[in-house]
MDAnalysis code that builds the backbone (N, CA, C; Angstrom):
import MDAnalysis as mda
import numpy as np

u = mda.Universe.empty(507, n_residues=169, atom_resindex=np.repeat(np.arange(169), 3), trajectory=True)
u.add_TopologyAttr("name", ["N", "CA", "C"] * 169)
u.add_TopologyAttr("resid", np.arange(1, 170))
u.add_TopologyAttr("resname", ["MET", "GLN", "PRO", "MET", "ALA", "GLY", "ALA", "ALA", "PRO", "ALA", "GLY", "GLY", "ALA", "ALA", "PRO", "ALA", "ASP", "ASN", "ARG", "LEU", "PRO", "PHE", "SER", "LEU", "GLY", "ILE", "GLY", "GLY", "SER", "ALA", "LEU", "ALA", "LEU", "LEU", "GLY", "SER", "CYS", "LEU", "ALA", "TRP", "THR", "SER", "VAL", "SER", "MET", "GLU", "GLY", "PHE", "PRO", "GLY", "ASP", "GLU", "THR", "VAL", "ALA", "GLY", "ILE", "ASP", "GLY", "ASP", "GLY", "VAL", "PHE", "THR", "LEU", "ILE", "THR", "SER", "ILE", "LEU", "ALA", "ILE", "ALA", "ALA", "PHE", "VAL", "THR", "GLY", "MET", "VAL", "LYS", "ARG", "ASN", "ASN", "LYS", "ILE", "ALA", "ALA", "PHE", "SER", "LEU", "VAL", "PRO", "SER", "LEU", "VAL", "THR", "LEU", "VAL", "PHE", "ALA", "VAL", "LEU", "ASN", "PHE", "LEU", "ASP", "PRO", "LYS", "ARG", "LEU", "ALA", "ARG", "SER", "TYR", "ALA", "GLU", "ASP", "GLN", "VAL", "ASP", "ALA", "GLU", "VAL", "THR", "SER", "GLU", "GLN", "PHE", "ASP", "GLN", "ILE", "PHE", "GLU", "GLY", "TYR", "ASP", "PHE", "SER", "THR", "ALA", "PHE", "GLY", "LEU", "TYR", "LEU", "VAL", "ILE", "ILE", "GLY", "VAL", "LEU", "ALA", "ALA", "LEU", "ALA", "GLY", "GLY", "VAL", "MET", "THR", "ALA", "MET", "LYS", "ALA", "ARG", "SER", "SER", "GLN"])
u.atoms.positions = np.array([
    [21.689, 162.612, 153.849],
    [20.422, 162.125, 153.390],
    [20.220, 162.560, 151.944],
    [19.845, 161.654, 151.089],
    [19.668, 161.893, 149.661],
    [18.245, 162.370, 149.388],
    [18.085, 163.354, 148.447],
    [16.721, 163.751, 148.087],
    [16.038, 162.640, 147.309],
    [14.716, 162.654, 147.336],
    [13.945, 161.644, 146.601],
    [14.238, 161.768, 145.112],
    [14.114, 160.673, 144.394],
    [14.351, 160.667, 142.949],
    [13.397, 161.651, 142.275],
    [13.932, 162.488, 141.402],
    [13.111, 163.451, 140.663],
    [12.874, 164.749, 141.420],
    [13.195, 164.793, 142.703],
    [12.980, 166.008, 143.481],
    [14.134, 166.967, 143.251],
    [13.813, 168.237, 143.161],
    [14.837, 169.263, 142.968],
    [15.506, 169.560, 144.296],
    [16.836, 169.696, 144.299],
    [17.526, 170.082, 145.524],
    [17.074, 171.467, 145.976],
    [17.278, 171.772, 147.241],
    [16.866, 173.061, 147.801],
    [17.604, 174.211, 147.127],
    [17.039, 175.398, 147.195],
    [17.682, 176.595, 146.654],
    [17.326, 176.866, 145.211],
    [16.301, 176.233, 144.724],
    [15.889, 176.499, 143.354],
    [16.807, 175.876, 142.325],
    [17.486, 174.795, 142.689],
    [18.428, 174.171, 141.760],
    [17.688, 173.596, 140.560],
    [18.325, 173.676, 139.423],
    [17.718, 173.201, 138.184],
    [17.998, 171.725, 137.993],
    [16.956, 170.908, 137.905],
    [17.192, 169.492, 137.628],
    [17.695, 169.308, 136.205],
    [18.252, 168.124, 135.935],
    [18.867, 167.868, 134.635],
    [17.872, 167.956, 133.478],
    [16.581, 167.683, 133.713],
    [15.585, 167.711, 132.643],
    [14.997, 169.099, 132.414],
    [15.632, 170.101, 132.921],
    [15.129, 171.476, 132.866],
    [15.762, 172.247, 131.709],
    [15.868, 171.655, 130.540],
    [16.602, 172.286, 129.442],
    [15.775, 173.269, 128.624],
    [14.472, 173.057, 128.511],
    [13.646, 173.926, 127.662],
    [13.720, 175.397, 128.056],
    [13.541, 175.760, 129.322],
    [13.627, 177.182, 129.671],
    [14.986, 177.798, 129.342],
    [16.051, 177.029, 129.585],
    [17.392, 177.538, 129.304],
    [17.628, 177.652, 127.800],
    [17.134, 176.688, 127.043],
    [17.266, 176.745, 125.583],
    [16.499, 177.933, 125.017],
    [15.271, 178.122, 125.502],
    [14.480, 179.280, 125.064],
    [15.183, 180.582, 125.423],
    [15.664, 180.656, 126.640],
    [16.295, 181.886, 127.122],
    [17.581, 182.226, 126.394],
    [18.452, 181.240, 126.265],
    [19.735, 181.491, 125.596],
    [19.517, 181.736, 124.105],
    [18.698, 180.887, 123.475],
    [18.432, 181.061, 122.042],
    [17.727, 182.373, 121.736],
    [16.720, 182.710, 122.545],
    [15.993, 183.962, 122.335],
    [16.877, 185.176, 122.546],
    [17.679, 185.145, 123.590],
    [18.582, 186.268, 123.858],
    [19.634, 186.400, 122.761],
    [20.114, 185.265, 122.247],
    [21.085, 185.306, 121.144],
    [20.444, 185.877, 119.879],
    [19.188, 185.529, 119.641],
    [18.464, 186.080, 118.495],
    [18.287, 187.590, 118.646],
    [17.960, 188.039, 119.855],
    [17.826, 189.474, 120.115],
    [19.170, 190.181, 119.942],
    [20.238, 189.525, 120.380],
    [21.578, 190.082, 120.218],
    [21.910, 190.245, 118.733],
    [21.627, 189.218, 117.948],
    [21.869, 189.287, 116.505],
    [21.027, 190.394, 115.865],
    [19.764, 190.442, 116.216],
    [18.876, 191.468, 115.661],
    [19.305, 192.878, 116.016],
    [19.965, 193.044, 117.150],
    [20.440, 194.369, 117.573],
    [21.471, 194.931, 116.607],
    [22.181, 194.052, 115.922],
    [23.237, 194.476, 115.002],
    [22.729, 194.683, 113.574],
    [21.526, 194.243, 113.298],
    [20.961, 194.337, 111.946],
    [20.118, 195.600, 111.788],
    [19.565, 195.781, 110.594],
    [18.759, 196.966, 110.287],
    [17.461, 196.962, 111.082],
    [17.132, 198.105, 111.680],
    [15.895, 198.274, 112.437],
    [14.903, 199.157, 111.691],
    [15.428, 200.090, 110.907],
    [14.573, 201.041, 110.213],
    [14.964, 201.093, 108.751],
    [13.958, 201.085, 107.913],
    [14.160, 201.231, 106.479],
    [13.597, 202.597, 106.076],
    [14.396, 203.356, 105.335],
    [14.008, 204.712, 104.931],
    [13.952, 204.763, 103.411],
    [12.831, 205.220, 102.899],
    [12.697, 205.354, 101.449],
    [12.061, 206.699, 101.127],
    [12.295, 207.130, 99.882],
    [11.717, 208.390, 99.434],
    [11.056, 208.139, 98.092],
    [9.850, 208.622, 97.970],
    [9.097, 208.420, 96.737],
    [9.861, 209.001, 95.553],
    [9.962, 208.221, 94.503],
    [10.645, 208.672, 93.297],
    [12.111, 208.282, 93.229],
    [12.648, 207.753, 94.333],
    [14.047, 207.326, 94.356],
    [14.098, 205.817, 94.545],
    [14.881, 205.126, 93.730],
    [14.951, 203.667, 93.852],
    [15.735, 203.255, 95.092],
    [15.340, 202.129, 95.671],
    [16.076, 201.563, 96.797],
    [15.734, 202.201, 98.130],
    [16.109, 201.491, 99.160],
    [15.901, 201.951, 100.529],
    [17.244, 202.074, 101.226],
    [17.297, 202.955, 102.157],
    [18.433, 203.045, 103.069],
    [17.983, 202.430, 104.382],
    [18.911, 201.805, 105.077],
    [18.567, 201.224, 106.374],
    [19.455, 201.804, 107.462],
    [18.922, 201.764, 108.675],
    [19.671, 202.203, 109.846],
    [19.735, 201.007, 110.796],
    [20.943, 200.631, 111.175],
    [21.140, 199.474, 112.054],
    [20.778, 199.823, 113.491],
    [20.363, 198.799, 114.224],
    [20.008, 198.997, 115.620],
    [21.145, 199.569, 116.444],
    [22.386, 199.140, 116.164],
    [23.520, 199.616, 116.965],
    [23.869, 201.073, 116.690],
    [23.172, 201.687, 115.740],
    [23.334, 203.125, 115.529],
    [22.478, 203.927, 116.503],
    [21.793, 203.252, 117.402],
    [20.918, 203.921, 118.372],
    [20.660, 203.016, 119.559],
    [19.377, 202.735, 119.809],
    [18.979, 201.942, 120.975],
    [19.438, 200.496, 120.913],
    [19.865, 200.029, 119.751],
    [20.355, 198.662, 119.624],
    [21.569, 198.389, 120.486],
    [22.301, 199.427, 120.834],
    [23.441, 199.259, 121.747],
    [22.930, 198.765, 123.099],
    [21.812, 199.334, 123.554],
    [21.243, 198.929, 124.840],
    [20.683, 197.509, 124.766],
    [20.002, 197.172, 123.654],
    [19.455, 195.827, 123.531],
    [20.572, 194.794, 123.381],
    [21.668, 195.175, 122.783],
    [22.820, 194.290, 122.668],
    [23.376, 193.975, 124.057],
    [23.555, 195.009, 124.867],
    [24.091, 194.834, 126.223],
    [23.135, 194.029, 127.094],
    [21.840, 194.354, 127.034],
    [20.882, 193.628, 127.873],
    [20.715, 192.181, 127.420],
    [20.872, 191.927, 126.133],
    [20.818, 190.545, 125.645],
    [22.010, 189.749, 126.158],
    [23.176, 190.365, 126.185],
    [24.369, 189.701, 126.732],
    [24.172, 189.401, 128.220],
    [23.592, 190.342, 128.952],
    [23.337, 190.117, 130.380],
    [22.348, 188.971, 130.593],
    [21.318, 188.908, 129.749],
    [20.336, 187.823, 129.862],
    [20.986, 186.473, 129.554],
    [21.818, 186.422, 128.513],
    [22.527, 185.179, 128.196],
    [23.406, 184.765, 129.372],
    [24.099, 185.725, 129.954],
    [24.968, 185.424, 131.104],
    [24.156, 184.862, 132.272],
    [22.978, 185.412, 132.525],
    [22.137, 184.910, 133.618],
    [21.673, 183.482, 133.333],
    [21.250, 183.235, 132.103],
    [20.803, 181.880, 131.749],
    [21.945, 180.869, 131.823],
    [23.094, 181.225, 131.281],
    [24.234, 180.295, 131.287],
    [24.699, 180.035, 132.721],
    [24.786, 181.075, 133.529],
    [25.196, 180.903, 134.924],
    [24.192, 180.031, 135.674],
    [22.905, 180.295, 135.466],
    [21.878, 179.479, 136.109],
    [21.932, 178.032, 135.667],
    [22.209, 177.814, 134.396],
    [22.283, 176.448, 133.878],
    [23.509, 175.722, 134.439],
    [24.650, 176.391, 134.440],
    [25.883, 175.776, 134.925],
    [25.787, 175.480, 136.424],
    [25.241, 176.412, 137.171],
    [25.122, 176.224, 138.622],
    [23.861, 175.455, 139.007],
    [23.044, 175.119, 137.983],
    [21.787, 174.403, 138.204],
    [20.907, 175.157, 139.188],
    [20.770, 176.454, 138.936],
    [20.009, 177.311, 139.832],
    [19.030, 178.160, 139.022],
    [17.748, 177.872, 139.175],
    [16.714, 178.601, 138.449],
    [16.592, 180.051, 138.902],
    [16.926, 180.332, 140.144],
    [16.816, 181.708, 140.641],
    [17.762, 182.641, 139.889],
    [18.957, 182.164, 139.630],
    [19.917, 182.982, 138.878],
    [19.414, 183.201, 137.459],
    [18.914, 182.148, 136.833],
    [18.390, 182.263, 135.469],
    [17.170, 183.184, 135.423],
    [16.360, 183.171, 136.478],
    [15.172, 184.025, 136.520],
    [15.549, 185.508, 136.520],
    [16.756, 185.828, 136.971],
    [17.223, 187.221, 136.930],
    [17.244, 187.747, 135.501],
    [17.306, 186.860, 134.519],
    [17.320, 187.274, 133.111],
    [16.087, 188.078, 132.736],
    [15.030, 187.985, 133.531],
    [13.811, 188.746, 133.237],
    [14.068, 190.257, 133.241],
    [14.953, 190.711, 134.101],
    [15.212, 192.157, 134.204],
    [15.820, 192.710, 132.906],
    [16.967, 192.197, 132.438],
    [17.495, 192.746, 131.184],
    [16.593, 192.448, 129.981],
    [15.868, 191.333, 130.019],
    [14.976, 191.018, 128.905],
    [13.824, 192.011, 128.827],
    [13.317, 192.438, 129.959],
    [12.249, 193.447, 129.955],
    [12.762, 194.789, 129.421],
    [13.995, 195.134, 129.757],
    [14.590, 196.364, 129.220],
    [14.718, 196.255, 127.703],
    [15.150, 195.099, 127.218],
    [15.251, 194.865, 125.777],
    [13.881, 195.035, 125.120],
    [12.856, 194.464, 125.746],
    [11.504, 194.562, 125.199],
    [11.036, 196.007, 125.111],
    [11.310, 196.798, 126.119],
    [10.893, 198.205, 126.109],
    [11.531, 198.946, 124.934],
    [12.831, 198.803, 124.755],
    [13.495, 199.488, 123.638],
    [12.984, 198.988, 122.292],
    [12.752, 197.690, 122.182],
    [12.258, 197.134, 120.921],
    [10.869, 197.655, 120.591],
    [9.999, 197.696, 121.576],
    [8.630, 198.183, 121.341],
    [8.636, 199.671, 121.003],
    [9.446, 200.454, 121.697],
    [9.523, 201.891, 121.384],
    [9.934, 202.117, 119.931],
    [10.905, 201.372, 119.464],
    [11.370, 201.538, 118.089],
    [10.414, 200.921, 117.075],
    [9.697, 199.893, 117.470],
    [8.701, 199.293, 116.586],
    [7.529, 200.253, 116.370],
    [7.100, 200.900, 117.440],
    [5.968, 201.822, 117.343],
    [6.325, 203.114, 116.610],
    [7.600, 203.489, 116.628],
    [8.038, 204.723, 115.975],
    [9.327, 204.466, 115.187],
    [9.191, 203.936, 113.955],
    [10.389, 203.625, 113.165],
    [11.255, 204.851, 112.861],
    [10.657, 206.030, 112.898],
    [11.408, 207.259, 112.626],
    [12.384, 207.579, 113.763],
    [12.124, 207.051, 114.948],
    [12.920, 207.353, 116.145],
    [14.414, 207.081, 115.927],
    [14.738, 205.898, 115.433],
    [16.138, 205.526, 115.232],
    [16.777, 206.349, 114.121],
    [16.060, 206.535, 113.014],
    [16.607, 207.307, 111.902],
    [16.886, 208.748, 112.329],
    [15.993, 209.301, 113.109],
    [16.167, 210.678, 113.583],
    [17.380, 210.776, 114.507],
    [17.498, 209.834, 115.428],
    [18.634, 209.818, 116.350],
    [19.948, 209.688, 115.584],
    [19.959, 208.804, 114.603],
    [21.147, 208.599, 113.784],
    [21.496, 209.876, 113.015],
    [20.496, 210.519, 112.410],
    [20.727, 211.749, 111.641],
    [21.239, 212.871, 112.547],
    [20.676, 212.980, 113.726],
    [21.121, 214.019, 114.662],
    [22.579, 213.811, 115.059],
    [22.996, 212.559, 115.197],
    [24.390, 212.264, 115.540],
    [25.340, 212.578, 114.391],
    [24.861, 212.472, 113.155],
    [25.706, 212.675, 111.975],
    [25.887, 214.141, 111.606],
    [24.962, 214.991, 112.034],
    [24.997, 216.404, 111.661],
    [25.836, 217.169, 112.676],
    [26.823, 217.892, 112.168],
    [27.686, 218.680, 113.053],
    [27.044, 219.996, 113.473],
    [26.285, 220.602, 112.579],
    [25.680, 221.909, 112.844],
    [24.466, 221.753, 113.745],
    [24.094, 222.853, 114.345],
    [22.898, 222.883, 115.176],
    [21.663, 222.897, 114.282],
    [20.892, 221.829, 114.347],
    [19.662, 221.734, 113.576],
    [18.525, 221.583, 114.575],
    [17.516, 222.419, 114.424],
    [16.405, 222.378, 115.364],
    [15.492, 221.191, 115.070],
    [14.650, 220.891, 116.016],
    [13.696, 219.794, 115.868],
    [12.740, 220.054, 114.702],
    [12.350, 221.315, 114.549],
    [11.450, 221.675, 113.444],
    [12.122, 221.464, 112.093],
    [13.413, 221.759, 112.016],
    [14.144, 221.562, 110.764],
    [14.247, 220.072, 110.428],
    [14.468, 219.233, 111.439],
    [14.486, 217.796, 111.201],
    [13.120, 217.302, 110.740],
    [12.067, 217.852, 111.324],
    [10.719, 217.471, 110.892],
    [10.516, 217.797, 109.419],
    [11.005, 218.952, 108.980],
    [10.879, 219.347, 107.579],
    [11.718, 218.433, 106.677],
    [12.908, 218.088, 107.124],
    [13.786, 217.215, 106.344],
    [13.146, 215.842, 106.162],
    [12.571, 215.302, 107.221],
    [12.009, 213.955, 107.195],
    [10.614, 213.885, 106.589],
    [10.053, 215.013, 106.249],
    [8.674, 215.058, 105.749],
    [8.465, 214.212, 104.494],
    [9.414, 214.188, 103.594],
    [9.245, 213.467, 102.340],
    [9.675, 212.013, 102.378],
    [10.085, 211.527, 103.520],
    [10.581, 210.158, 103.631],
    [9.520, 209.228, 104.232],
    [9.614, 207.959, 103.856],
    [8.778, 206.921, 104.451],
    [9.663, 206.052, 105.327],
    [9.211, 205.792, 106.542],
    [9.969, 204.988, 107.498],
    [9.193, 203.712, 107.796],
    [9.901, 202.605, 107.827],
    [9.256, 201.337, 108.176],
    [10.213, 200.487, 109.010],
    [9.624, 199.570, 109.738],
    [10.406, 198.673, 110.577],
    [11.120, 197.646, 109.703],
    [12.386, 197.406, 109.985],
    [13.191, 196.471, 109.198],
    [13.367, 195.148, 109.954],
    [13.951, 194.185, 109.275],
    [14.071, 192.796, 109.709],
    [14.713, 192.629, 111.087],
    [15.770, 193.367, 111.372],
    [16.498, 193.197, 112.630],
    [15.641, 193.433, 113.856],
    [14.746, 194.402, 113.778],
    [13.892, 194.699, 114.927],
    [12.883, 193.580, 115.165],
    [12.417, 192.949, 114.089],
    [11.530, 191.794, 114.252],
    [12.267, 190.650, 114.954],
    [13.537, 190.459, 114.610],
    [14.329, 189.419, 115.282],
    [14.479, 189.715, 116.771],
    [14.702, 190.984, 117.101],
    [14.844, 191.367, 118.505],
    [13.550, 191.052, 119.257],
    [12.417, 191.419, 118.675],
    [11.136, 191.202, 119.352],
    [10.854, 189.716, 119.535],
    [11.048, 188.919, 118.493],
    [10.824, 187.474, 118.603],
    [11.784, 186.866, 119.625],
    [13.048, 187.271, 119.565],
    [14.044, 186.747, 120.493],
    [13.762, 187.099, 121.931],
    [13.402, 188.343, 122.177],
    [13.173, 188.754, 123.567],
    [11.905, 188.103, 124.116],
    [10.908, 187.855, 123.271],
    [9.718, 187.152, 123.752],
    [10.055, 185.714, 124.140],
    [10.914, 185.061, 123.374],
    [11.372, 183.712, 123.726],
    [12.185, 183.748, 125.020],
    [13.057, 184.742, 125.155],
    [13.870, 184.871, 126.374],
    [12.986, 185.122, 127.591],
    [11.967, 185.950, 127.420],
    [11.044, 186.201, 128.531],
    [10.286, 184.932, 128.913],
    [9.887, 184.141, 127.922],
    [9.208, 182.876, 128.211],
    [10.131, 181.954, 129.012],
    [11.387, 181.860, 128.593],
    [12.350, 181.051, 129.333],
    [12.572, 181.580, 130.743],
    [12.648, 182.884, 130.873],
    [12.834, 183.491, 132.193],
    [11.652, 183.260, 133.119],
    [10.443, 183.370, 132.579],
    [9.243, 183.116, 133.381],
    [9.195, 181.649, 133.807],
    [9.546, 180.749, 132.903],
    [9.557, 179.327, 133.239],
    [10.554, 179.017, 134.359],
    [11.741, 179.616, 134.297],
    [12.730, 179.371, 135.363],
    [12.282, 180.007, 136.677],
    [11.641, 181.164, 136.585],
    [11.149, 181.814, 137.807],
    [10.060, 180.964, 138.471],
    [9.175, 180.400, 137.651],
    [8.118, 179.550, 138.205],
    [8.691, 178.282, 138.833],
    [9.713, 177.709, 138.189],
    [10.342, 176.512, 138.742],
    [11.102, 176.840, 140.028],
    [11.754, 178.006, 140.054],
    [12.483, 178.404, 141.257],
    [11.508, 178.631, 142.420],
    [10.373, 179.212, 142.103],
    [9.380, 179.498, 143.142],
    [8.748, 178.207, 143.658],
    [8.476, 177.260, 142.751],
    [7.830, 176.011, 143.170],
    [8.769, 175.100, 143.955],
    [10.074, 175.307, 143.817],
    [11.017, 174.433, 144.523],
    [11.368, 174.950, 145.912],
    [10.781, 176.045, 146.327],
    [11.094, 176.596, 147.656],
    [10.368, 175.861, 148.744],
])
């Protein structure tokens, strides 16, 4: 017996016209992946020309890179298998990406401090790092904005696939 025209097959299968959620999800996750490799923190010191930057992959960007790849895999698998439930799984790694992005957005010094601690061989106390960083200005750099925009798009795509999977049950 054939399903009615326009009706989604059982199991949360994705109909052929269901491209927007997958496009949002894959594109957003790819943008977050790209942003993970770019600068997240810009460090400057008054009186010195130029800024130094710290890339996301020097810290939490490694986690956002991995979770973005997992989200892309969920979206692609869901699209290929025409299954919204599989694509909806992308919400889990995308939420993890969002948490790391927000933590670093709210505290731009976090990544620079982590990077500096990894570079120093000697034992340096937290108070000593506070003194070292006292004269520096920290700001959020371009890559972290890309991660946030990308993960919000991926979450929108994931929510859309989850809603479609739920409505087709």
